[in-house]
Kinemage of the C-alpha trace (Angstrom):
@kinemage 1
@onewidth
@group {chain A} dominant
@subgroup {mainchain}
@vectorlist {calphas} color= white
{ca met a 1} P 102.520 93.961 69.688
{ca gln a 2} L 99.464 91.853 70.297
{ca thr a 3} L 98.950 88.107 70.448
{ca leu a 4} L 95.547 86.570 70.944
{ca met a 5} L 94.207 83.107 71.596
{ca leu a 6} L 90.617 83.612 70.548
{ca arg a 7} L 89.255 80.807 72.664
{ca cys a 8} L 89.985 83.068 75.644
{ca arg a 9} L 88.012 86.126 74.473
{ca pro a 10} L 84.629 86.878 76.007
{ca leu a 11} L 81.668 86.877 73.645
{ca leu a 12} L 79.504 89.949 73.182
{ca ala a 13} L 75.914 90.160 72.102
{ca cys a 14} L 75.488 90.832 68.384
{ca thr a 15} L 73.673 94.092 69.079
{ca leu a 16} L 76.559 95.382 71.162
{ca ile a 17} L 79.073 94.444 68.438
{ca trp a 18} L 76.976 96.326 65.886
{ca cys a 19} L 76.909 99.434 68.033
{ca met a 20} L 80.647 99.304 68.615
{ca leu a 21} L 81.381 99.097 64.886
{ca met a 22} L 78.937 101.847 63.965
{ca ala a 23} L 80.440 104.097 66.631
{ca ala a 24} L 83.938 103.847 65.162
{ca val a 25} L 83.829 107.136 63.315
{ca ala a 26} L 82.873 109.109 66.409
{ca ala a 27} L 84.882 107.197 68.998
{ca pro a 28} L 86.988 109.305 71.368
{ca ala a 29} L 90.745 108.761 71.640
{ca asp a 30} L 90.400 106.453 74.633
{ca ala a 31} L 87.812 104.195 72.951
{ca ser a 32} L 88.634 100.746 71.624
{ca thr a 33} L 90.356 100.456 68.274
{ca leu a 34} L 89.094 98.818 65.092
{ca his a 35} L 91.410 95.909 65.888
{ca glu a 36} L 89.944 95.382 69.348
{ca arg a 37} L 86.377 95.559 68.065
{ca ser a 38} L 87.226 93.071 65.319
{ca leu a 39} L 88.790 90.664 67.827
{ca glu a 40} L 85.554 90.652 69.813
{ca leu a 41} L 83.558 89.932 66.675
{ca leu a 42} L 85.988 87.241 65.500
{ca ala a 43} L 85.769 85.531 68.886
{ca his a 44} L 82.071 85.129 68.215
{ca thr a 45} L 82.233 84.019 64.568
{ca ala a 46} L 85.317 81.766 64.741
{ca lys a 47} L 83.732 79.598 67.422
{ca thr a 48} L 81.151 78.278 64.949
{ca ala a 49} L 83.380 78.188 61.837
{ca asp a 50} L 83.833 74.834 60.126
{ca pro a 51} L 87.475 73.669 60.464
{ca ala a 52} L 87.096 71.702 57.229
{ca asp a 53} L 85.916 74.664 55.136
{ca phe a 54} L 86.371 78.350 55.939
{ca ser a 55} L 87.585 81.398 54.056
{ca phe a 56} L 89.023 84.862 54.557
{ca val a 57} L 89.790 87.829 52.322
{ca val a 58} L 93.048 89.739 51.791
{ca met a 59} L 93.283 93.121 50.083
{ca gly a 60} L 95.552 96.145 50.101
{ca asp a 61} L 96.161 99.708 48.943
{ca ser a 62} L 92.726 101.281 48.832
{ca gln a 63} L 94.140 104.683 49.827
{ca glu a 64} L 91.532 107.413 49.277
{ca asn a 65} L 89.514 105.699 46.550
{ca ile a 66} L 86.620 105.098 48.922
{ca arg a 67} L 84.220 104.424 46.059
{ca met a 68} L 86.276 101.445 44.843
{ca leu a 69} L 86.942 100.317 48.416
{ca arg a 70} L 83.207 100.126 49.036
{ca lys a 71} L 82.772 97.940 45.945
{ca val a 72} L 85.643 95.700 47.030
{ca leu a 73} L 84.146 95.359 50.509
{ca arg a 74} L 80.669 94.573 49.205
{ca gln a 75} L 81.945 91.872 46.874
{ca ser a 76} L 84.202 90.488 49.611
{ca cys a 77} L 81.344 90.231 52.084
{ca ala a 78} L 79.279 88.267 49.567
{ca phe a 79} L 81.645 85.329 50.166
{ca lys a 80} L 80.913 85.458 53.925
{ca pro a 81} L 84.596 85.453 54.955
{ca leu a 82} L 85.627 84.729 58.516
{ca phe a 83} L 87.532 88.016 58.437
{ca ile a 84} L 89.086 90.578 56.090
{ca leu a 85} L 92.773 91.462 56.204
{ca his a 86} L 93.618 94.859 54.724
{ca asn a 87} L 97.348 94.735 54.105
{ca gly a 88} L 98.096 98.435 54.373
{ca asp a 89} L 97.651 101.884 52.828
{ca val a 90} L 94.045 102.487 53.837
{ca thr a 91} L 94.780 106.223 53.489
{ca asp a 92} L 96.875 108.622 51.427
{ca gly a 93} L 98.489 110.428 54.336
{ca gly a 94} L 97.336 108.720 57.512
{ca thr a 95} L 95.299 111.674 58.839
{ca arg a 96} L 92.461 111.380 61.334
{ca thr a 97} L 90.002 112.519 58.667
{ca glu a 98} L 91.175 109.818 56.271
{ca phe a 99} L 90.977 107.121 58.919
{ca thr a 100} L 87.452 108.287 59.733
{ca arg a 101} L 86.406 107.933 56.081
{ca phe a 102} L 87.866 104.428 56.026
{ca leu a 103} L 86.091 103.428 59.241
{ca thr a 104} L 82.827 104.844 57.933
{ca ala a 105} L 83.093 102.691 54.812
{ca leu a 106} L 83.751 99.614 56.961
{ca ala a 107} L 80.810 100.343 59.246
{ca gln a 108} L 78.475 100.725 56.278
{ca glu a 109} L 79.743 97.957 53.992
{ca ala a 110} L 81.246 95.310 56.306
{ca ala a 111} L 79.726 95.859 59.731
{ca asn a 112} L 79.381 92.155 60.517
{ca ile a 113} L 82.859 91.126 59.303
{ca pro a 114} L 86.011 91.489 61.450
{ca val a 115} L 88.576 93.679 59.662
{ca phe a 116} L 92.266 93.714 60.573
{ca val a 117} L 94.712 96.234 59.130
{ca val a 118} L 98.458 96.058 58.573
{ca arg a 119} L 100.212 99.417 58.703
{ca gly a 120} L 101.339 100.658 55.279
{ca asn a 121} L 103.795 103.379 54.340
{ca his a 122} L 100.928 105.847 53.755
{ca glu a 123} L 99.857 105.495 57.398
{ca arg a 124} L 102.523 108.043 58.279
{ca asp a 125} L 101.638 108.606 61.940
{ca pro a 126} L 102.194 105.327 63.844
{ca gln a 127} L 100.725 106.747 67.051
{ca leu a 128} L 97.473 107.728 65.332
{ca phe a 129} L 97.384 104.334 63.617
{ca arg a 130} L 97.638 102.596 66.995
{ca glu a 131} L 94.987 104.907 68.444
{ca met a 132} L 92.364 104.453 65.733
{ca ile a 133} L 93.228 101.216 63.935
{ca gly a 134} L 95.353 98.881 66.055
{ca pro a 135} L 98.788 97.436 66.844
{ca gln a 136} L 101.659 97.414 64.377
{ca leu a 137} L 102.322 93.724 65.018
{ca phe a 138} L 99.543 91.262 65.681
{ca arg a 139} L 98.782 87.560 65.601
{ca leu a 140} L 95.473 85.792 65.056
{ca asp a 141} L 95.626 82.342 66.609
{ca leu a 142} L 92.571 80.146 66.104
{ca pro a 143} L 93.174 76.730 67.705
{ca his a 144} L 89.740 75.418 66.723
{ca leu a 145} L 90.683 75.977 63.062
{ca asn a 146} L 94.356 74.958 63.394
{ca phe a 147} L 95.136 78.419 62.016
{ca val a 148} L 97.547 81.243 62.764
{ca leu a 149} L 98.280 84.505 60.971
{ca ala a 150} L 101.048 86.903 61.986
{ca ala a 151} L 101.256 90.442 60.587
{ca val a 152} L 104.105 92.916 61.034
{ca asp a 153} L 104.978 96.491 60.129
{ca asn a 154} L 107.684 96.906 57.479
{ca ser a 155} L 106.337 100.232 56.217
{ca glu a 156} L 109.768 101.867 56.576
{ca phe a 157} L 111.207 99.410 54.009
{ca asp a 158} L 112.894 97.493 56.801
{ca leu a 159} L 112.027 94.235 58.539
{ca ser a 160} L 113.510 94.478 62.012
{ca glu a 161} L 114.810 91.566 64.048
{ca pro a 162} L 111.874 91.781 66.523
{ca ala a 163} L 109.463 91.675 63.584
{ca arg a 164} L 111.228 88.639 62.131
{ca asp a 165} L 111.104 86.916 65.512
{ca phe a 166} L 107.408 87.682 65.741
{ca leu a 167} L 106.819 86.091 62.337
{ca lys a 168} L 108.894 83.072 63.303
{ca ser a 169} L 106.679 82.450 66.323
{ca ala a 170} L 103.845 81.841 63.875
{ca val a 171} L 105.514 79.996 61.005
{ca ala a 172} L 107.397 77.698 63.401
{ca ser a 173} L 104.249 76.912 65.376
{ca ser a 174} L 102.402 73.604 65.323
{ca arg a 175} L 99.367 75.064 63.542
{ca arg a 176} L 98.611 73.391 60.228
{ca tyr a 177} L 97.704 76.652 58.452
{ca arg a 178} L 100.363 79.339 58.976
{ca phe a 179} L 100.052 82.672 57.183
{ca ile a 180} L 102.146 85.838 57.358
{ca ala a 181} L 101.495 89.361 56.120
{ca met a 182} L 103.345 92.648 55.738
{ca his a 183} L 102.874 95.637 53.485
{ca ile a 184} L 106.035 95.808 51.374
{ca pro a 185} L 107.197 92.763 49.382
{ca pro a 186} L 110.777 91.476 49.505
{ca tyr a 187} L 113.207 92.167 46.693
{ca ser a 188} L 113.956 89.481 44.118
{ca thr a 189} L 115.220 89.438 40.538
{ca thr a 190} L 111.564 89.285 39.458
{ca trp a 191} L 110.085 91.586 42.091
{ca asn a 192} L 112.644 94.378 41.850
{ca trp a 193} L 110.538 97.541 42.194
{ca phe a 194} L 108.790 98.963 45.288
{ca thr a 195} L 110.362 96.239 47.446
{ca phe a 196} L 112.478 96.087 50.618
{ca thr a 197} L 115.978 94.692 51.153
{ca ser a 198} L 116.814 95.488 54.800
{ca gly a 199} L 116.044 92.289 56.694
{ca met a 200} L 115.018 90.543 53.478
{ca pro a 201} L 117.786 87.875 53.399
{ca glu a 202} L 117.069 86.909 57.010
{ca leu a 203} L 113.327 86.686 56.310
{ca leu a 204} L 113.747 84.477 53.266
{ca ala a 205} L 116.235 82.247 55.079
{ca met a 206} L 113.739 81.762 57.909
{ca leu a 207} L 110.873 81.044 55.515
{ca ser a 208} L 112.963 78.496 53.631
{ca ile a 209} L 113.095 76.490 56.862
{ca his a 210} L 109.634 77.234 58.263
{ca arg a 211} L 107.572 77.434 55.111
{ca pro a 212} L 104.331 79.371 55.568
{ca thr a 213} L 101.076 78.325 53.958
{ca thr a 214} L 101.070 81.680 52.136
{ca ala a 215} L 102.910 84.987 52.537
{ca phe a 216} L 100.890 88.120 51.700
{ca phe a 217} L 102.244 91.503 50.596
{ca ser a 218} L 100.810 94.682 49.078
{ca his a 219} L 102.334 98.127 48.241
{ca val a 220} L 102.520 97.382 44.500
{ca his a 221} L 99.147 98.260 43.003
{ca gln a 222} L 98.681 94.989 41.148
{ca tyr a 223} L 98.024 91.318 41.701
{ca ala a 224} L 101.055 89.018 41.533
{ca arg a 225} L 101.967 85.534 42.671
{ca asp a 226} L 105.311 83.767 42.974
{ca asn a 227} L 105.608 80.047 43.759
{ca ser a 228} L 109.331 79.737 43.065
{ca arg a 229} L 110.397 79.430 46.724
{ca gly a 230} L 108.300 76.409 47.557
{ca tyr a 231} L 105.418 78.358 49.105
{ca pro a 232} L 103.064 80.949 47.594
{ca met a 233} L 103.986 84.639 47.858
{ca val a 234} L 101.060 86.863 46.877
{ca val a 235} L 100.983 90.606 46.205
{ca thr a 236} L 97.521 92.126 46.511
{ca gly a 237} L 97.496 95.896 46.092
{ca gly a 238} L 94.370 96.559 44.067
{ca ala a 239} L 91.690 97.688 46.540
{ca gly a 240} L 91.346 101.160 45.039
{ca ala a 241} L 94.640 102.980 44.523
{ca ser a 242} L 95.796 103.950 41.017
{ca leu a 243} L 97.158 100.851 39.343
{ca his a 244} L 100.824 100.308 38.439
{ca gly a 245} L 101.690 99.170 34.928
{ca arg a 246} L 103.457 95.981 33.901
{ca asp a 247} L 106.476 98.051 32.880
{ca lys a 248} L 107.175 98.495 36.602
{ca phe a 249} L 106.161 95.117 38.038
{ca pro a 250} L 105.352 91.760 36.397
{ca gly a 251} L 101.852 91.375 37.806
{ca glu a 252} L 98.294 92.063 36.743
{ca pro a 253} L 97.176 95.718 37.091
{ca val a 254} L 93.568 95.221 38.131
{ca his a 255} L 91.382 96.252 41.049
{ca his a 256} L 90.725 93.144 43.076
{ca phe a 257} L 90.873 91.234 46.332
{ca val a 258} L 92.119 87.737 47.148
{ca leu a 259} L 89.768 85.082 48.477
{ca val a 260} L 91.556 82.457 50.570
{ca arg a 261} L 89.680 79.202 51.091
{ca val a 262} L 90.903 76.622 53.572
{ca thr a 263} L 89.527 73.089 53.323
{ca lys a 264} L 90.764 69.753 54.596
{ca glu a 265} L 91.919 68.986 51.043
{ca ala a 266} L 93.768 72.200 50.146
{ca val a 267} L 94.319 75.912 50.645
{ca thr a 268} L 93.486 77.998 47.580
{ca thr a 269} L 93.975 81.696 46.821
{ca arg a 270} L 91.649 83.146 44.206
{ca leu a 271} L 91.976 86.484 42.440
{ca val a 272} L 88.576 88.221 42.400
{ca lys a 273} L 88.493 91.179 40.028
{ca val a 274} L 86.358 94.218 40.831
{ca glu a 275} L 85.174 96.485 38.022
């Protein structure tokens, strides 16, 4: 578990940040993780972000389609997001070789953008995930932007009580913009395939009281959105993996990412299709 107040992070020179990101694929086991390197970079970029107009990108389920992932990353970076959140399944099997391919793509296509990764069910080795990618629970707290995002691991189709408590610490906070993320979406009468039920009632009860700005999920290889609970729930699972048809889930089977724009007037989530 990791919680960060970015105003407390030391800043690094841009050249050092570049070297750290480019060294990801060859980093030894005791080197910093992608998450740690991205925190250092975010500490630098968030300090100058405009609180009245900033954006970030959410995507998920690239798996081993590195060619499509590269296209998604390139198009994402064109919007100059504050950071990118990959909401899980960056690999097929969670091997060191697969993680290395993913990190190589990031270093080549998004070297100047912080990238944070939620563990998905295809990241089968949690220890290797923590070693190369980062923590299984994390929180990005940006006081300057009145923003918080909490991400948890529900890759075993279960949302534990500690994970729910971790989410609550964000959604019940005083920040104006409060986002949450996890890989697997909760079950509902509409979303009734590839979803989780263990811990789901408790999660939805908590969110009915402490409504997040947006809740992000992946796992289903489509784009979907549900506003029926009084806050947006977005599924974004189209960063490269083979798409799921509408016969399985009532979304849009298209490769894509989601652009989130935060302004003083509104928060918008935009589907950006990638051919």
